[in-house]
Every structure is written in structure tokens, then in C-alpha cells.
N, C-alpha and C positions, 0 to 999 in steps of 0.2 A: 795613463800609458796604454798604448795599444796592446791588446791581449790576443794571444794565439795558443794553440794546443795541438798535441797529437792525440788522436782518438783511436782506441782499439780495445781489444780484450783477448789476451792480456796486454798490458801496456806499461807495467812497472819497470820492465827491462829497457824501455826505449831510451836511446841516447839523444833523441831529437832535441829535447830541451837544452842539453849541454851544447850541442852543435849550433843551435840558433843563438845561444848566448854568446858563443865565440864569434859568430858572424856579426851579431849586433855590436860587440866590442870593436871588432875589426873595422866596421863601416861607420861607427858613431851613431847607429840607429837606436832609439829608445823603445824597447818593447819587452813584454813579458811572454814567456812561452812555458806551458805546463803540460802535464799528462792528464788525460781525461778517460777514465775507465767507464765504459758503457755496457750495461747488461745486454745479453743476446736478445734480439727482438725489440730493443728500445732505442735504436739509433735515431729514427726520425724525431721522436719526442724530445730526447735529450740533446740532440744537435740543435733543434729549434730553440730550446731553452738557453743553450750556450750562446747562440747568436743574438737572441732577444735580449740577453744581458749585456750586449755591447761588444762581444768579441769580433775581431776583424777577420780571422781566418783560422784554418785548421788543416793539418795533415791527417790522413786517415790510413790506418794500417789494418791488418787482418783482424776480424773477418768482415769488415764493413765497407770494402771498396765499391762493391756493387750497390750497397745501400746509399753511399755518398753520391753515386752517379744519379740515382733516382731522386735523391733529396733536392738537388739543385734545380733552379728554374731555367738555367742556361748552361751549356757545356761547350768546352773547346773542341776543336776537331780531333785532338789527341784523345780526349775522353770519349767522344762519340765513337771513334774507331775501335777503342778498347772495350767500350761498354762498361767501363769501371773508372773510378776516380780516386786519387789519393790526395787531392788538393781541393780545398774550398776557400772561397773568399767572399766577404760581404761587400756588395756594391749598392748603389742607390736603389736599383731595381729588385734586389734580393740576393740570393746566394748563387754564385757561379762555381762550376767545377772544372778541373783540369786533371791531367794525368802526367806527372813528371817522372814516373818510374822508368819508362823506357829510355828517356834522355839520360837519366842517372846511370843506368846500366851501360849504355853505349859509351858515355864519357869515361866510366871506370874501366871498361874493357879496353878501349882504344887508347885513352890518355894515360891511365895509371898502370895498366898491364901490358901495353904495347901489342895488343892483339889485332891482327888484320881480319876484319869481318868480311871483307869482299872475298868471295870464293870459298868461304869457310863452310864446313859441314857441321850443323848445330843440332844437338839433341836437347830439347826442352822438355823436362819432366814436370808434369802438372798441367792442369787446364782450368785453374780457378782465376780469381781476380788478379793475382800476382802475375800469372802468365799472360793474361789478356793485355796488361799494360805494356808489355815489352815486345810483343810479336811484331807490330807494325814498325817500330824503330829499328828492330833487328833486320827485318826484310828490306828496309830502306837502304841498308848498307850493302845490299846485293850479295848475300851469301849464296853458295852453290845450292844449298837445300837447308830446310829447317824441318825437323821431325818432332811432332808433339806426341809424347807418350803419357798415358793416363790410365789409372785402374779402371775407370769407367770409360771405355773407348768412345762411346757416343758423345761425351763432352769434348774429347779431343777432336772428333770428326766435325762437330759443330764449329769449333774454333777454326779448324783448317778450312772449312767452307767459307767462313766469315772473311778470312784473309787471303783467299785463294788468288785473287786478282793482283795481289801485291808482291807475289814471288812464288818460288817453288816451295810448297809446304805440304806435308803429309801427316797423317794421324795413325797411331797404332796403339794397341793395348800395352800396358806395362809389361806383360809377360810375352809380348811379341815384338820387342825392340829388335830391329835388324842388326846383325853383327857387322856393321859397316865401320869404316874408318872415320869416325866423328873427330873433329878437331876441338870441339867445345861441348861439354856436358853441363847444362844449367839445371840446378835443382830449384824449381819454383813451387814445390809442394809445401805443405805445412808440417811435414814429418819432423823437421828439425825443431820447430817451435813447440811441438807436442812431445818431444823426447823419443820419437819413434825412429826406427832404422829404415832407410831407403835402400832396398835391394835392387841392384842393377846387374845386368849380365857382365861377367868378367871380360867379355870380348870388347865392350865399350869403355871399360875402365883400364885403359892402356897407358903405359909410360909415355910421358910427353904431352898427353892430352890435357887441356885445361878443364879441371873440375871446379865449378863455381856454385856455391850455395848462396842463394839470394837472402837467406837469413844471415845473422852475424853474431859475433861474440860466442858465448858459451853454447848457445843453441846449435850453432853450426860446427862446433869443434869435432863431434864424432864423424860427420860426413867428410870434413876437410882432412882430418887425421887419417881416415881410412883411405882416402884418395892419395894422400901423400905417401902412405906406406906402400901403395901399389906403383909408385914412381910417377904419379901424375903431377902436373902443376896444379896447385890447389889454392883456392881462395874463398873466403867468406864474402858476404855482401856489404861489408862495412864501407867500402869505397862507393858502392851504389847508393847507400844511405846518405852519405855526405854529399855526393853529386846531385841527387834528386832534391836534397834539402837546399842546396845552393840555387837550383832552378826555382824552387818554391819561394825562397827568400827574395829573389830578383822579381818575381811576379808580384809579390806583396809590396816590396819596398822600392823597386825600381833601381836597385843597385846589386851588382854581381859580386859576391864575396869570393875570396881566394880559398880554394879547398885544400891545397897541399899542406899548409901548416896545421889545419884542423885534423886532417887525416893522419898526419905524422904524430900528433899528440895522442890520438886515440889508438893508433897502432902500437905505440910505445907502452900504453897501459895494458894491452892484451898480449904483449910479447911474452 
């Protein structure tokens, strides 16, 4: 049976095995999908062992998305643009990489939340691998502006320069976020997964604004609950997870699973 896994650290919380099991049942595909915990600094050697043992593919989560990008012998345009990968597949020539994060986020925002991205003013907090993967797909939807905020402003500036030709994009320090009328606030930092609090200016946490944490489940609850208490529309990234998984599944198996029933079951569990 074809083997796949989600690779990360931590990874025990990942719902990806369950999601792909539901996709496999839905489409009649025979596969195994597991969790693979890899020690920091050991991605290349452990990923090589995983594929040398016959595995067909992997999704990659924090903190290894840039490691996955470097690990592959060839990369999709989406991965090249992002400089990070969350998808690996074994082909005859070796391991290839892609990035399905941005497609997953856009599908969730537009399809599941009914958000209009064209003309939107977006605040993206964070400048790591998670942010890298979603900037180009967001800009492709023609928002009015996208502002990247990060504790280390140089990292935000580097990303803004990288994507400057794709749309109106700016970079600021976390303590210098403009008090503008953002319509969407995206948390792409690792604060939620590390149990830390993300402090944002009250002026951007306004009622009616969509606050979206790209983490999901228990990790995202503090950010989502705080945003909801301020009157914001609030969501975790469970829909993004399911949608990017569907994108990965189609790349591996050639069949697009339906995401709505899978997301409905998972939402019921976290209700």
C-alpha cells in the first residue's frame, strides 16, 4: 500500500492522517498516511530515510517548510515563488516539492467563509515559512494592499521585496502596525502552536474584521476567542488545512476529494 506522512515538530496534534483517511475512503484510493516526528536539524537525513524506505509522499508542517524546499531536486512554480514547500512527492527522478498552503487558504477564505479578496486590505502577521506560502496566492486575488508585520522587521522587508512585483505589499515591525481599516487579519506566526499570546494593536482588532489564525484546534482557540470577544469574525485554519490537503491528495492521486463533508465532521468535533 502506498505510504504518505505529515512531517513536523511537533506533529502529534496533526489531523492530516484522519483527513487523508477520509479522502481515501471517499475516492476509493488505497493508501496509508501517518505522522512523522523529526528532530530539529535532522530533516534531510530523516526525510531521505523515509523516502528510501519506499514512501510516496509527505506533507510538511512547521518548522520544516524551508528544509523541504531545499531537500527536493525540483520544485513547482508555487514553491519557487514561496521559497518554502509543504508538499513532497517521489517520482522516478527523485523528490519534487510544491506548496499547497496558499491555494488552501484562498479556497477556505473565498469558498468556505465567503470573503471577497479583491480590493481587501490584508494584515499578515509573521514572516516565516507559513507566510511565504500564502503571499503570492493572496496577491493573485488583487487585494488593495497586503501589509506584512513581524517582530524582526528585516524579515518582513525581505518578503515584501521578494513579492513586490505581484501587488501592493508593505512591511512593518510588529510594534509599528498602521492603525488602518484592515478587512482581514491573518496570524501566520508560530505563537499559537507554542502557546504564546500574539498582541496586536486594538485599532486593527475591530468588530466585523475577519481574524484568521492559520493554526487550528486547541492551539488557535486563545487567538480566535480573543478576536470573537472583540466582535470580530474569527476562525482558525482548519478549513485551510482541509483545503490544502485536498490539493495535495489530487497531486498525489489524480483525484480531487470533496472537502465539505470532511470539514463538517471536524468542525462538529471542535464545536
